[in-house]
C-alpha positions as CSV (number, residue, x, y, z in Angstrom):
1,M,32.9,12.6,48.6
2,K,32.5,10.0,51.4
3,K,28.8,9.6,50.6
4,L,29.7,8.7,47.0
5,K,32.2,6.1,48.2
6,K,29.4,4.6,50.4
7,L,27.0,4.5,47.5
8,W,29.4,2.7,45.2
9,P,28.4,-0.9,46.2
10,L,24.7,0.0,45.8
11,F,25.4,1.4,42.3
12,L,27.4,-1.7,41.3
13,S,24.7,-4.0,42.6
14,L,22.0,-2.1,40.7
15,T,24.0,-2.2,37.5
16,I,24.5,-6.0,37.8
17,L,20.8,-6.5,38.5
18,V,19.9,-4.5,35.4
19,V,22.3,-6.4,33.2
20,L,20.9,-9.7,34.5
21,I,17.3,-8.6,33.9
22,I,18.2,-7.6,30.3
23,L,19.9,-10.9,29.7
24,I,17.0,-12.9,31.1
25,A,14.4,-10.9,29.1
26,N,16.4,-11.5,25.9
27,Q,16.4,-15.3,26.3
28,P,14.3,-17.1,23.8
29,K,11.0,-18.2,25.3
30,T,10.9,-21.3,23.1
31,I,12.9,-24.3,24.2
32,L,13.5,-27.5,22.3
33,F,14.4,-30.3,24.7
34,Y,16.1,-33.3,23.2
35,G,18.1,-36.4,24.0
36,D,21.5,-37.2,22.4
37,V,20.6,-40.6,21.1
38,C,16.9,-40.0,20.5
39,P,15.9,-40.9,16.9
40,H,12.8,-38.7,17.0
41,C,14.9,-35.8,18.2
42,Q,17.2,-36.5,15.2
43,N,14.2,-36.2,12.9
44,V,13.5,-32.7,14.2
45,E,17.2,-31.8,13.9
46,D,17.3,-33.0,10.3
47,Y,14.2,-31.0,9.5
48,L,15.7,-27.9,11.1
49,K,19.0,-28.3,9.1
50,E,17.1,-28.5,5.9
51,N,14.6,-25.8,6.9
52,P,16.2,-23.2,9.1
53,S,13.7,-21.6,11.5
54,T,13.2,-17.9,11.9
55,V,12.0,-18.7,15.5
56,K,14.7,-18.1,18.1
57,F,14.9,-21.0,20.5
58,R,17.2,-22.8,22.8
59,H,18.3,-26.5,22.4
60,L,18.6,-28.2,25.8
61,E,19.8,-31.8,26.1
62,V,18.0,-33.8,28.9
63,Y,19.6,-37.2,29.0
64,R,23.0,-36.1,30.4
65,N,21.9,-32.8,32.0
66,R,19.8,-33.1,35.1
67,Q,19.1,-29.3,35.3
68,N,17.7,-29.4,31.8
69,S,15.6,-32.4,32.7
70,V,14.2,-30.7,35.7
71,L,13.4,-27.6,33.6
72,M,11.6,-29.7,31.1
73,E,9.5,-31.3,33.9
74,S,8.6,-27.8,35.2
75,K,7.5,-26.7,31.7
76,A,5.4,-29.9,31.3
77,K,3.7,-29.1,34.7
78,L,2.8,-25.6,33.4
79,C,1.0,-27.4,30.6
80,G,-0.8,-29.7,33.0
81,L,1.1,-32.8,31.8
82,E,2.1,-35.7,34.0
83,T,5.9,-35.6,34.2
84,D,6.2,-39.4,34.1
85,S,4.6,-39.4,30.6
86,V,6.8,-36.7,29.1
87,G,9.5,-37.6,26.7
88,V,11.7,-36.0,24.0
89,P,11.6,-34.3,21.7
90,F,9.6,-31.8,23.7
91,L,9.0,-28.2,22.7
92,F,7.8,-25.4,25.0
93,D,6.9,-22.2,23.2
94,G,6.3,-20.0,26.2
95,K,2.7,-21.3,26.9
96,N,2.2,-24.5,24.9
97,C,3.9,-27.9,25.1
98,L,4.4,-30.2,22.1
99,I,5.7,-33.7,22.3
100,G,6.9,-35.8,19.4
101,D,8.8,-35.1,16.2
102,T,5.6,-34.8,14.0
103,N,4.0,-32.3,16.2
104,I,7.2,-30.2,16.6
105,I,8.0,-30.3,12.9
106,N,4.4,-29.2,12.1
107,W,4.8,-26.3,14.7
108,F,8.0,-25.1,13.0
109,Q,6.3,-25.3,9.6
110,Q,3.5,-23.0,10.8
111,Q,5.9,-20.4,12.2
């Protein structure tokens, strides 16, 4: 019985780790980065309101959220883009980066 009591923290830690792995694995790989007052971002939003996408994706605002901005820069680097030339709207689909409302709307139309 004492051995089971000693193993309890290990069991709890492993359970938490498994739950976190499942949550991370179920996160959508596609991310749409946007700015609150960006007119091009609003074009994408208007399109998506009229044409709901079957693609699961996350919306992340970058003007007021530094963590989201840093994440967008890291995704741009994965695509070989210079971070000083990256703006919003910016879409990362897990391997490709798209910048601009026209490119992103075209991407959603093809999905």
